[in-house]
N, C-alpha and C positions, 0 to 999 in steps of 0.2 A: 641862015642865020638872020634875023632882023638887022633893019638901018639902023638902031643903037647899037645892037651887039656887035658889028662890023664898025660902028665908030670907036666902042671901045677896045676892041680888038687890035684896030689900025693906032689907036692912041697906044697901048701897051709896047707892041712891036717897034712904034717908033722913039719910043721910051729905050727900051732895049737896044737899039741902034745907036742911039745917043749913046748912051753910057759905054757900048762897045768901041765907039768912036774914040770917046775922052781916053778909052783905058788903051787902045792904039797909039793915039797920039803920046799919052805920057808915056810909053813904051820909048817909042822911036825918039823922045827929046831925052831921056835918060841914058840910054844906047848899050844898056850892060843888062843882058838875059839873067845874070845871077841876081840883079837885085827886083827886076820884074821884067816878064814876058810878054810878048804879042798876044793876044786873044788868039792871033792865028798858030803863034807856036804851042799854045797850051793846048787847043784843038787838035794840032798834028800830035803831040806827045798822046792825047786822049786817045786816036784812032789806033795810035803803037800799041797803048798799053790793050785795047779789046781784044785781039785776039789770042793773049795770054791765058794758058790755064789759069794759072797763078792770079790774075786779076781776078777771076769769076769766083776761086776760091776765097779769096779774100773779103768778096762781095759777099758771096754766103755765110761766110763766117761771121761778119760783123752784122749784119741783116739779120741772122737765125738768132743771135744773142739779145742784139736791141730789143727786135721786136717781142721776143720771150718775157725782159725785163717789163716792158712797154703792157703786155698782156696780163701778167701776174699783178704791176700795178693797178690796171683800170678793175680785175677783178676783186682785189683788197681793196680797194677805194670805194668801191660802191657796197660792198658787205659793212666798210666800217661808218660809211655815211648813212646806212640804213642803223644800224647798231646805236649810233649817235643821236638819230632822231627818235629811237624809240626808247630809249634809256638815258635819264638824266646822269646817271653814273658812268655810263659810255660817255659820255659826251664831255665830263670833266674828265675822265682819265687822257682821252685821246686829245684835247686841247692842247697841252703843253706839248706834246710830241710832235704833231703836225705843225706846231709854231717853229718848233728847234729845226725839224726838216725844211720849212721854207726858208729859214734864217741863215743856216748853216751854208755858207759857200762850197759849189760842188769841189772845188781842189781839196776841201780839207774833208771831206768825205770820202773822196777815191784815195787819198793818202793815208788815212785812217783804216778804210776797208782793206787796203794792201794785206795789214797784219791781218785780217781773218781769212780770206779767200785769195784763191789762185788769180792770175793775171787772166787768166783764159774766163774766167766767171766773172770779173770785175764789172764788166759793162751789162751784164743781166742786173748786178746788186745796184748798180748807179743809176739806171733807165728804171728800174723798179721806184728807187726811193724820190727821184725826183717827179716820176709820174701820181707817184700815192697820192699828195696833198690836193694838188690839181684838181682829180678826177673825184677825191673826196669831197672837196669844194665845191664841185660842179653838180653833184647828184643830190649833195644835202639843199644844195638851190633850187632843183626842178621839184624835191620832196616837197619844200616849202611853198611852191608857188602852185601846188595842187589847187584845185577850186574846194573851197570849204564847204559850201553850198550842197557838192557831187558826193562829199565823204560825209555829210552828213546824213543824205539821202542813201546813201549804200549802207550806213549804219542802221537807218531806221528798219530799211526792207531786207537788211541780213543777208547783201548779195555774197556769195563766195568768193573767197580770196581771188580764185582765178581771173574772174569778170570785173573784181577791183582794181587788180592790176593791168587790165586788158583795158577799161573802162576809164581810171582815173588815174594811174600811178606813170603807166609808161608815159600816156601824152603828155604828163607834165615832166616827166626826168629825162624822155630822150632828147629834147631840143639842147637843154643844158649840157646833157652826157655829150652829144657832138661837138658843142661847142667846146668842151670841156678836153676833148679827143685832138681837135683841132691844133690847140694850145700843146698839148700832153707829147703831142708826136714830134713836134718841131724841138722842143727840150729834150725829149729821152734821145733822139738822134746826138743835139749837140752832145749832151752828158756823156752819152756813151761812148763816141768819138773821142772825146776829152779822157774819159777813162782809159782807151787803149791806148791813147799817145804818151799816158804816164805808167800805166801798167807794162806795156809793149809784149802784149802776148801773139805768140809766134802766127803769121799768116793772116792779121786783121788787116783793117783801111789805117787802125791809127798807128800800126807798127811799118805801114807802107809810109804814112805821114812825117811820122819820125826820121826813117832814114831817107827820105828824100831831103828833108831837113839838113841834116848833120854830111849828107854829100853836095849840099847847096845846087841839089838840081831844082830849080824853080820851076820849071816847065811841068815837071812830075808832080809839084806841089799843088800847083793851078788844077792841074788835072783831077787827081786826087777830090781835092776840095769841089769840083764841079761835079766828079762824082756822086758824092757826100749831099750835094744840096738837090740833084734830081732823085736820088734815092728818098731823102728826107719827104720831098714833094710828092713823087708818087706814090708812094707809099700811105700819105697822108690823103690824096685824092682819093685814089682806090678805097682804104678803110670807109672814108666818109659816104662813098658811092653805095657801098655795101651795106654799111649800117641805115644809110636813107632808105635803103629797097626794104632793110628787114623790118624799120621801124613802120614804114606804111603797110607791108604783110602783117605786122602784129596788130595795127589798129584797125585795119579795115580799108585802109585805102589802095588803091589802083597804084601802082609803080608806074612813074612817067618812064616813055621809052625814049 
């Protein structure tokens, strides 16, 4: 770790310690665990949940559905972005739909979707809808950033589609796509868990959050919230790292170890 990296690490660690101390002081000042538990109690509750098979079933249930929604949204967003850039008609038809999805509150989508789908599939649909406009916009931005001179040269020399994709389109689109994925992953986790809290599919993280709330189990509520943060951050880091290595492999760069 370089000197600059070490300084940045210690600064971030210091910030985390500072806010944990603020949390601890606030919990001690209130003195009522039903309103605010201490970080120590939240960690203790989390450690009690970890050995339970039901805990891991909930994690797998919610993670699988939310990530499925993300994958479907990423694929659909990429295809629709390409269609909108190729066809003015497709662009005209898609514009109001994307604007509608971006402007409609997540809660409204969740309540409406409950009429059409089962609670167990709700998080897939909501995650899909939240990811779709983000990645569609990101891919379109990448397509528009492609070098005009390279595109003209490829047209003049009649390069095959595969070489055009590798030499022109992928280098332009992938950075924007990566940035869009970073935003979309956070959004899909938030919206997916919110859908579970409202739809209450049995065996989900959202169902556990709701049960903790109605039973006033504040320690469990904080523990599950911490789990959601860890899952969201962990999957984002892992996915972006894999995407970065794939991008370097496709564009011919040597991935850094």
